[in-house]
NUSEKOL-446437 format. One record per residue (C-alpha): residue in one letter; x negated, y, z negated. Coordinates in nm, 4 decimals, m for minus. Each point is the difference from the previous one (the first is absolute). Layout:
REM NUSEKOL-446437
[node A, [X, Y, Z]]
...
***
This chain:
REM NUSEKOL-446437
[node M, [0.4852, m2.2170, m2.2744]]
[node I, [m0.3384, 0.1418, 0.1007]]
[node T, [m0.3000, m0.1629, m0.1631]]
[node P, [m0.3070, 0.2102, 0.0841]]
[node A, [m0.3430, m0.1564, m0.0011]]
[node G, [m0.2502, 0.0929, m0.2668]]
[node D, [m0.1035, 0.3082, 0.1948]]
[node N, [0.3683, 0.1054, 0.0380]]
[node R, [m0.0361, 0.0100, 0.3793]]
[node L, [0.3389, m0.0233, 0.1674]]
[node R, [0.1134, m0.0286, 0.3592]]
[node I, [0.2173, 0.3090, 0.0428]]
[node L, [0.2021, 0.1009, 0.3038]]
[node V, [0.0842, 0.3682, 0.0388]]
[node L, [0.3081, 0.0433, 0.2160]]
[node G, [0.0058, 0.3453, 0.1516]]
[node Y, [0.0711, 0.2375, 0.2849]]
[node L, [m0.2934, 0.0796, 0.2280]]
[node V, [0.0654, m0.1517, 0.3411]]
[node R, [0.3532, 0.1409, m0.0013]]
[node G, [m0.1000, 0.3325, m0.1577]]
[node P, [m0.3437, 0.0876, 0.1417]]
[node L, [m0.0464, 0.3383, m0.1682]]
[node G, [m0.2820, 0.1107, m0.2261]]
[node G, [0.1961, 0.0697, m0.3188]]
[node L, [0.2106, m0.3144, 0.0201]]
[node A, [m0.3154, m0.1964, 0.0706]]
[node W, [m0.1794, 0.1092, m0.3161]]
[node H, [0.3078, m0.0784, m0.2071]]
[node H, [m0.0353, m0.3695, 0.0940]]
[node L, [m0.3744, m0.0258, 0.0655]]
[node Q, [m0.0875, 0.0978, m0.3561]]
[node Y, [0.1833, m0.3036, m0.1350]]
[node V, [m0.2038, m0.2282, 0.2253]]
[node L, [m0.3337, 0.1734, m0.0542]]
[node G, [0.0577, 0.0413, m0.3736]]
[node L, [0.0833, m0.3671, m0.0559]]
[node H, [m0.2950, m0.1019, 0.2183]]
[node R, [m0.2308, 0.2146, m0.2145]]
[node L, [0.1393, m0.1771, m0.3084]]
[node G, [m0.1228, m0.3279, 0.1477]]
[node H, [0.3289, m0.1512, 0.1132]]
[node D, [0.0482, m0.1944, 0.3239]]
[node V, [0.2332, 0.2555, 0.1556]]
[node Y, [0.1671, 0.0159, 0.3412]]
[node F, [0.2353, 0.2480, 0.1634]]
[node I, [0.3076, m0.1560, 0.1597]]
[node E, [0.2601, 0.1943, 0.1933]]
[node D, [0.3275, m0.1189, 0.1479]]
[node S, [0.1714, 0.1722, 0.2920]]
[node G, [0.3435, m0.0605, m0.1462]]
[node D, [0.2847, m0.0988, 0.2255]]
[node S, [0.0800, 0.3453, 0.1406]]
[node P, [m0.2264, 0.2162, 0.2200]]
[node A, [m0.2124, 0.2018, m0.2416]]
[node C, [m0.3455, 0.0610, 0.1570]]
[node Y, [m0.0695, 0.3723, 0.0230]]
[node D, [m0.2408, 0.1089, 0.2732]]
[node P, [m0.1002, 0.3657, m0.0479]]
[node S, [m0.1704, 0.0090, 0.3398]]
[node R, [0.3339, m0.0730, 0.1696]]
[node H, [0.2264, 0.1487, m0.2704]]
[node V, [0.2141, m0.3128, 0.0010]]
[node T, [0.1016, m0.2754, m0.2415]]
[node D, [0.0388, m0.3409, 0.1601]]
[node E, [m0.1214, m0.3614, m0.0255]]
[node D, [m0.3472, 0.0600, 0.1461]]
[node P, [m0.2683, m0.0202, m0.2743]]
[node S, [m0.2957, 0.0790, 0.2312]]
[node Y, [m0.0752, 0.3466, m0.1352]]
[node G, [0.0383, m0.1110, m0.3598]]
[node I, [m0.2187, m0.3064, 0.0515]]
[node R, [m0.2845, 0.2191, 0.1282]]
[node F, [0.0529, 0.2499, m0.2831]]
[node T, [m0.0039, m0.2726, m0.2661]]
[node A, [m0.3056, m0.1721, 0.1462]]
[node A, [m0.1966, 0.3268, 0.0016]]
[node A, [0.0958, 0.0824, m0.3594]]
[node F, [m0.0859, m0.3440, m0.1373]]
[node D, [m0.3291, m0.0114, 0.1924]]
[node R, [m0.1093, 0.3371, m0.1364]]
[node L, [0.0798, m0.1080, m0.3560]]
[node G, [m0.1920, m0.3275, 0.0358]]
[node L, [0.3178, m0.2085, m0.0166]]
[node G, [0.0185, m0.0821, 0.3691]]
[node D, [0.0997, m0.3664, m0.0226]]
[node R, [0.2529, 0.0334, m0.2833]]
[node W, [0.3278, 0.0774, 0.1724]]
[node A, [0.2696, m0.1501, 0.2185]]
[node Y, [0.3280, 0.1132, 0.1547]]
[node F, [0.3033, m0.2186, 0.0633]]
[node D, [0.1887, 0.1123, 0.3086]]
[node A, [0.3450, m0.1495, m0.0512]]
[node H, [0.1164, 0.1249, 0.3394]]
[node A, [m0.2642, m0.2086, 0.1784]]
[node A, [m0.0141, m0.2706, m0.2706]]
[node Q, [m0.3785, 0.0321, m0.0286]]
[node W, [m0.2732, 0.1062, m0.2385]]
[node L, [m0.2511, 0.2684, 0.0998]]
[node G, [m0.3205, 0.1272, m0.1581]]
[node P, [m0.3221, m0.1645, m0.1188]]
[node C, [0.1771, m0.2271, m0.2518]]
[node A, [0.2728, m0.1079, 0.2405]]
[node A, [m0.1091, m0.3643, 0.0175]]
[node Q, [m0.0022, m0.0528, m0.3771]]
[node A, [0.2695, 0.2482, m0.1034]]
[node V, [0.2645, m0.2567, m0.0881]]
[node Q, [m0.2497, m0.2023, m0.2023]]
[node L, [m0.1114, 0.3144, m0.1816]]
[node C, [0.3626, 0.0637, m0.0921]]
[node K, [0.0533, m0.3539, m0.1224]]
[node T, [m0.3125, 0.0093, m0.2189]]
[node A, [0.0375, 0.3516, m0.1416]]
[node D, [0.0304, 0.0656, m0.3732]]
[node V, [0.1579, 0.3446, 0.0242]]
[node I, [0.1935, 0.2088, 0.2512]]
[node L, [0.0217, 0.3770, m0.0396]]
[node N, [0.2786, 0.1315, 0.2233]]
[node V, [m0.0960, 0.3676, 0.0078]]
[node S, [0.2948, 0.2348, 0.0569]]
[node A, [0.2217, m0.3051, 0.0617]]
[node V, [m0.0548, 0.0355, 0.3750]]
[node N, [m0.0544, m0.3700, 0.0796]]
[node V, [0.2381, m0.2933, m0.0022]]
[node I, [m0.0892, m0.3142, m0.1918]]
[node R, [m0.0222, m0.2751, 0.2638]]
[node P, [0.0335, m0.3747, m0.0743]]
[node W, [m0.3772, m0.0488, 0.0033]]
[node M, [m0.0241, 0.2345, m0.2982]]
[node A, [0.2812, m0.1573, m0.2011]]
[node D, [m0.2229, m0.2146, m0.2201]]
[node V, [m0.2461, 0.2732, m0.1013]]
[node P, [0.0427, m0.0022, m0.3809]]
[node V, [m0.0169, 0.3759, m0.0521]]
[node K, [0.1667, 0.2384, 0.2437]]
[node A, [m0.0005, 0.3589, m0.1211]]
[node L, [0.2137, 0.2715, 0.1575]]
[node I, [m0.1528, 0.3480, m0.0310]]
[node D, [0.2618, 0.2742, 0.0232]]
[node T, [m0.1505, 0.3308, 0.1117]]
[node D, [0.3352, 0.1673, 0.0726]]
[node P, [0.1844, 0.0011, m0.3340]]
[node A, [0.3730, 0.0691, m0.0092]]
[node F, [0.0368, m0.0782, 0.3690]]
[node T, [m0.1364, m0.3541, m0.0409]]
[node Q, [0.2347, m0.0721, m0.2885]]
[node I, [0.2994, 0.1433, 0.1872]]
[node R, [m0.0781, m0.2210, 0.2996]]
[node H, [m0.0037, m0.3045, m0.2259]]
[node M, [0.3441, 0.0943, m0.1339]]
[node T, [0.1617, 0.0856, 0.3345]]
[node D, [m0.1746, m0.2209, 0.2586]]
[node T, [0.0374, m0.3738, m0.0517]]
[node S, [m0.2844, m0.0892, 0.2381]]
[node A, [m0.2414, 0.2357, m0.1808]]
[node R, [0.0999, m0.1488, m0.3335]]
[node E, [m0.0416, m0.3546, 0.1306]]
[node Q, [m0.3519, 0.0843, 0.1153]]
[node A, [m0.0781, 0.1513, m0.3405]]
[node T, [0.1129, m0.3170, m0.1783]]
[node R, [m0.2704, m0.1922, 0.1869]]
[node H, [m0.2566, 0.1748, m0.2223]]
[node T, [m0.0997, m0.1005, m0.3504]]
[node H, [m0.1387, 0.3283, m0.1367]]
[node F, [0.0995, 0.3647, 0.0468]]
[node F, [m0.2088, 0.3186, m0.0230]]
[node T, [0.1098, 0.3570, 0.0700]]
[node F, [m0.1547, 0.3433, 0.0491]]
[node G, [0.3010, 0.1243, m0.1981]]
[node E, [m0.1982, m0.0197, m0.3223]]
[node N, [0.2875, 0.1315, m0.2109]]
[node F, [0.2335, m0.2853, 0.0932]]
[node G, [0.2065, m0.1042, m0.3023]]
[node K, [m0.1234, 0.2906, m0.2152]]
[node P, [0.2179, 0.2717, m0.1576]]
[node G, [0.0695, 0.2838, 0.2404]]
[node C, [m0.0570, m0.2095, 0.3119]]
[node S, [0.3037, m0.0657, 0.2194]]
[node L, [m0.1496, m0.2466, 0.2459]]
[node P, [0.2784, m0.2475, 0.0865]]
[node D, [m0.0360, m0.3356, m0.1719]]
[node D, [0.0181, m0.2705, 0.2657]]
[node G, [m0.0611, m0.2795, m0.2499]]
[node F, [m0.3624, m0.0690, 0.0883]]
[node P, [m0.2635, 0.0185, m0.2795]]
[node W, [m0.2033, 0.2947, 0.1311]]
[node Q, [m0.3410, 0.0743, m0.1497]]
[node P, [m0.1925, 0.3250, 0.0597]]
[node T, [m0.2870, 0.0280, 0.2460]]
[node R, [m0.1585, 0.2647, 0.2203]]
[node Q, [m0.2216, 0.0408, 0.3053]]
[node P, [m0.3470, m0.1553, m0.0341]]
[node I, [m0.2848, 0.2155, 0.1310]]
[node V, [m0.3349, m0.1465, 0.1051]]
[node L, [m0.1977, 0.2980, m0.1220]]
[node D, [m0.3234, m0.0573, 0.1903]]
[node A, [0.1991, 0.0042, 0.3255]]
[node W, [0.0895, 0.3651, m0.0697]]
[node K, [m0.2885, 0.2418, 0.0372]]
[node V, [0.0060, 0.3003, m0.2304]]
[node T, [m0.1093, 0.3226, 0.1676]]
[node L, [0.0006, 0.3600, m0.1158]]
[node G, [0.3303, 0.1714, 0.0579]]
[node K, [0.0085, 0.2828, 0.2531]]
[node P, [0.1422, 0.3183, m0.1550]]
[node D, [0.1237, 0.1250, 0.3393]]
[node S, [0.1971, m0.3169, 0.0833]]
[node R, [0.3734, m0.0612, m0.0332]]
[node F, [0.2379, m0.1769, m0.2314]]
[node T, [0.1203, m0.2982, 0.2026]]
[node T, [0.2079, m0.3141, m0.0068]]
[node V, [0.1093, m0.2736, 0.2378]]
[node M, [0.3726, m0.0688, m0.0153]]
[node Q, [0.3201, m0.1208, 0.1590]]
[node W, [0.2881, 0.2443, m0.0127]]
[node D, [0.2515, m0.2821, m0.0295]]
[node S, [m0.1135, m0.3618, 0.0092]]
[node Y, [0.3537, m0.1432, 0.0175]]
[node Q, [0.3517, 0.0816, m0.1159]]
[node S, [0.0592, 0.1335, m0.3501]]
[node R, [0.2034, m0.2238, m0.2278]]
[node D, [0.2884, 0.0466, m0.2399]]
[node F, [0.0438, m0.2662, m0.2637]]
[node D, [0.1992, m0.0274, m0.3213]]
[node G, [0.0861, 0.3683, 0.0013]]
[node R, [m0.3564, 0.1209, 0.0591]]
[node H, [m0.1681, 0.1411, 0.3090]]
[node Y, [m0.3511, m0.1040, 0.1086]]
[node G, [m0.1438, 0.2169, 0.2758]]
[node M, [m0.3084, 0.0367, 0.2171]]
[node K, [m0.2774, 0.2616, m0.0073]]
[node A, [0.2176, 0.2191, 0.2212]]
[node E, [0.2248, 0.0568, m0.3013]]
[node S, [m0.2942, 0.0892, m0.2238]]
[node F, [m0.1425, 0.2626, 0.2325]]
[node D, [0.2529, 0.2826, m0.0195]]
[node A, [m0.1177, 0.0945, m0.3490]]
[node V, [m0.3568, 0.0664, 0.1175]]
[node I, [0.0420, 0.0926, 0.3657]]
[node G, [m0.0835, 0.3661, m0.0689]]
[node I, [m0.3256, m0.0758, m0.1848]]
[node P, [m0.2413, 0.0874, 0.2879]]
[node R, [0.1239, 0.3617, 0.0046]]
[node Q, [m0.0797, 0.0347, m0.3710]]
[node T, [m0.3688, m0.0988, 0.0012]]
[node D, [m0.3046, 0.0947, 0.2033]]
[node K, [m0.1173, m0.3614, 0.0248]]
[node P, [0.1350, m0.1683, 0.3165]]
[node L, [0.2110, m0.3139, m0.0291]]
[node E, [0.0147, m0.2669, 0.2701]]
[node L, [0.2268, m0.2952, 0.0725]]
[node A, [m0.0997, m0.2913, 0.2219]]
[node I, [0.3656, m0.0808, 0.0387]]
[node G, [0.1807, m0.2827, 0.1736]]
[node S, [0.3686, m0.0553, 0.0821]]
[node A, [0.1526, 0.1183, 0.3255]]
[node N, [0.2656, 0.2028, m0.1818]]
[node A, [m0.2337, 0.1894, m0.2332]]
[node P, [0.0938, 0.3722, 0.0221]]
[node R, [m0.3358, 0.1100, 0.1391]]
[node Q, [0.1040, 0.3478, 0.1107]]
[node R, [0.1553, 0.0684, m0.3387]]
[node L, [m0.3102, m0.1210, m0.1811]]
[node E, [m0.2270, 0.2149, 0.2155]]
[node H, [0.2283, 0.2985, m0.0586]]
[node H, [m0.0619, m0.0405, m0.3721]]
[node G, [m0.3774, m0.0058, 0.0533]]
[node W, [m0.0823, m0.3704, 0.0043]]
[node H, [m0.2795, m0.1128, 0.2314]]
[node L, [0.0942, m0.3199, 0.1812]]
[node R, [m0.2239, m0.2791, 0.1281]]
[node D, [0.0684, m0.3019, 0.2178]]
[node P, [m0.0075, m0.2937, m0.2455]]
[node L, [m0.1073, m0.2410, 0.2747]]
[node Q, [m0.3286, 0.1898, 0.0348]]
[node V, [m0.0582, m0.0037, m0.3741]]
[node T, [0.0870, m0.3692, m0.0395]]
[node K, [m0.1538, m0.1335, 0.3217]]
[node D, [m0.1999, m0.2461, m0.2090]]
[node P, [m0.1025, m0.0418, m0.3656]]
[node W, [m0.3095, 0.2158, 0.0462]]
[node T, [0.1729, 0.3020, 0.1578]]
[node Y, [0.2422, m0.0163, m0.2926]]
[node Q, [m0.2874, 0.0074, m0.2495]]
[node Q, [m0.1611, 0.2912, 0.1839]]
[node Y, [0.3238, 0.1974, m0.0069]]
[node I, [0.0173, m0.0396, m0.3764]]
[node R, [m0.3652, 0.1020, m0.0416]]
[node D, [0.0592, 0.3075, 0.2182]]
[node S, [0.2886, 0.1065, m0.2245]]
[node F, [m0.0171, 0.2468, m0.2880]]
[node A, [0.2500, m0.2056, m0.2006]]
[node E, [0.3328, m0.1744, 0.0487]]
[node F, [0.3371, 0.1677, m0.0396]]
[node S, [0.2975, m0.2326, 0.0387]]
[node V, [0.3597, m0.0579, m0.0958]]
[node A, [0.1276, m0.3503, m0.0796]]
[node K, [0.3070, m0.1796, 0.1272]]
[node H, [0.3049, 0.1425, m0.1727]]
[node G, [0.0926, m0.3511, m0.1152]]
[node Y, [m0.3288, m0.0439, m0.1858]]
[node V, [0.0519, 0.3304, m0.1795]]
[node A, [0.3717, m0.0397, m0.0723]]
[node S, [m0.0551, m0.3423, m0.1576]]
[node N, [m0.3019, 0.1160, m0.2071]]
[node S, [m0.1699, m0.3099, 0.1410]]
[node G, [m0.3609, 0.0687, m0.0996]]
[node W, [m0.1088, m0.0646, 0.3600]]
[node F, [m0.3342, 0.1388, 0.1205]]
[node S, [m0.1070, 0.0156, 0.3633]]
[node E, [m0.2692, m0.2319, 0.1379]]
[node R, [m0.0963, 0.2935, 0.2247]]
[node S, [m0.0468, 0.2314, m0.2985]]
[node A, [m0.2186, m0.2635, m0.1641]]
[node C, [m0.2241, 0.0138, 0.3094]]
[node Y, [m0.0294, 0.3786, m0.0308]]
[node L, [m0.1065, m0.0458, m0.3620]]
[node A, [m0.2581, m0.2633, 0.0944]]
[node S, [m0.1462, 0.2464, 0.2507]]
[node G, [m0.0387, 0.2630, m0.2712]]
[node R, [0.2965, 0.2061, 0.1159]]
[node P, [0.2577, 0.1272, m0.2504]]
[node V, [0.3663, m0.0766, 0.0601]]
[node I, [0.3037, 0.2165, m0.0702]]
[node V, [0.3006, m0.2290, 0.0179]]
[node E, [0.3640, 0.0037, m0.0945]]
[node D, [0.0675, m0.1495, m0.3410]]
[node T, [0.1609, m0.3444, 0.0117]]
[node G, [m0.0482, m0.0712, m0.3689]]
[node F, [m0.3521, m0.1410, 0.0380]]
[node G, [m0.1105, 0.2031, m0.3028]]
[node G, [0.0721, m0.3040, m0.2134]]
[node W, [m0.3141, m0.1718, 0.1296]]
[node L, [m0.1992, 0.2770, 0.1741]]
[node T, [m0.0306, 0.3304, m0.1792]]
[node P, [0.0220, 0.2930, 0.2434]]
[node G, [m0.2114, 0.3064, m0.0636]]
[node A, [m0.3338, m0.0245, 0.1785]]
[node G, [m0.0666, m0.1869, 0.3233]]
[node V, [0.3693, m0.0886, 0.0133]]
[node L, [0.2558, 0.2791, m0.0399]]
[node S, [0.3762, m0.0495, 0.0155]]
[node F, [0.2905, 0.2306, 0.0753]]
[node R, [0.3791, m0.0048, m0.0214]]
[node D, [0.0809, 0.3283, 0.1802]]
[node A, [m0.1568, 0.2742, 0.2112]]
[node D, [m0.1220, 0.2042, m0.2973]]
[node S, [m0.1883, m0.2898, m0.1572]]
[node A, [m0.1335, m0.0992, 0.3425]]
[node L, [m0.1475, 0.3473, 0.0470]]
[node Q, [m0.1547, m0.0141, m0.3460]]
[node C, [m0.1650, m0.3300, 0.0931]]
[node I, [m0.1352, 0.1467, 0.3235]]
[node E, [m0.1491, 0.2986, m0.1810]]
[node S, [m0.1541, m0.2282, m0.2643]]
[node V, [m0.1756, m0.2132, 0.2624]]
[node I, [m0.1281, 0.3084, 0.1816]]
[node A, [m0.1272, 0.1591, m0.3228]]
[node E, [m0.1832, m0.3102, m0.1311]]
[node Y, [m0.0627, m0.1916, 0.3191]]
[node D, [m0.3273, m0.1711, m0.0927]]
[node K, [0.1452, m0.1246, m0.3284]]
[node H, [0.3104, m0.1404, 0.1680]]
[node C, [m0.2100, m0.1762, 0.2655]]
[node R, [m0.2209, m0.1598, m0.2639]]
[node V, [0.2928, m0.1151, m0.2119]]
[node A, [0.1852, m0.1309, 0.3067]]
[node R, [m0.2609, m0.2688, 0.0558]]
[node Q, [m0.0008, m0.0800, m0.3722]]
[node V, [0.3760, m0.0573, 0.0107]]
[node A, [m0.0444, m0.2351, 0.2958]]
[node E, [m0.2642, m0.1950, m0.1922]]
[node E, [0.2088, m0.0210, m0.3165]]
[node C, [0.3413, m0.0745, 0.1502]]
[node F, [m0.0388, m0.1520, 0.3469]]
[node A, [m0.3317, m0.1884, 0.0155]]
[node A, [0.0650, m0.3287, 0.1826]]
[node P, [m0.1769, m0.2244, m0.2555]]
[node R, [0.2283, 0.1352, m0.2714]]
[node V, [0.3276, 0.0001, 0.1955]]
[node L, [m0.0494, m0.3306, 0.1822]]
[node G, [m0.1842, m0.1723, m0.2825]]
[node S, [0.2885, 0.0768, m0.2338]]
[node M, [0.2532, m0.1215, 0.2560]]
[node V, [m0.1773, m0.3311, 0.0568]]
[node E, [m0.0362, m0.0548, m0.3748]]
[node D, [0.3725, 0.0644, m0.0439]]
[node L, [0.0850, m0.2421, 0.2782]]
[node I, [m0.2144, m0.2736, m0.1495]]
[node S, [0.1339, 0.0603, m0.3518]]
[node I, [0.3662, 0.0089, 0.1042]]
[node S, [m0.0416, m0.3059, 0.2213]]
[node I, [m0.1574, m0.2028, m0.2791]]
[node K, [0.2650, 0.1067, m0.2526]]
[node T, [0.2819, m0.0773, 0.2419]]
[node S, [m0.1424, m0.3426, 0.0806]]
[node S, [m0.0591, m0.0933, m0.3634]]
[node G, [0.3293, 0.1434, m0.1184]]
***
């Protein structure tokens, strides 16, 4: 049970993916949890674990191995720039050592923490974290997370080491949602955005629709008679869009097997995602230089009517850029129409594009308002912490 002091200040550990995934978009996904909780007055630290298999991506060498050197430098620079320079540590299981400014006290920080937030479930729970009273797993990949828990015994065992469960699949358990039920008590959450970290600038009418995406992040899954695919399976419906509008569309697209020639044939402009995501600040600049976002969602998010909404799209909104995104059923908590527009097919996607072009200033203004109303870190994280405290107290007393 967590028993906060009178000022409700908690020691919170955010477990994330920075050293192993040193890319601008991934970085903001995790950094905003740390910065947002810090701004709320909590004693927050970022802890990352290498895991037991080689997983450190080095974009300068285009390799994934055990060497965390690139990621350590990337993480140090990001935390220093945000004024959080001494609040992180990395456990290198391959070398059996801690790295980073909190290396010497990392184990003690774990043993004295009130709360762990395991963002995207990308860290293992080590023995020195076992006694933390509240360990929350944050699922940002709905459908695929639940399927892993039902088909992979090691993934399920790791999940059972948590005490609380949050998901970006905000429709979980609601009518019309077919997210697999893995038996964990999922509660809805979404990406927190530290709004003052996202500068709002005037949109440039001559700029492009853009997005940053992976063609296929991993293998599609079939489970219980249903198919759950990647973005590759969502793209055929809209691949011809660039030839049907005068406004250029651009993809900063990853994945070695993305059909780049085919995409260019259909009029898509392509960018190297490693240039765009070199660090958190190049990523922000790319969003600010965009006219708006146009993006499909993973087929699995759409097919399950999950209610998922992209952390990347939330960053576009915070920057005052409208987003046109494939409908995953998020209309139950975020009403599309201005700032956020949703589509189910090519015709509705084109209508959204024309709407943004016709009333661009309005959509830009409302985009930031949506970010403030739906994604502001004090609201998202404050609500989460309150829920954790409330549930912990009820569980202990019950």
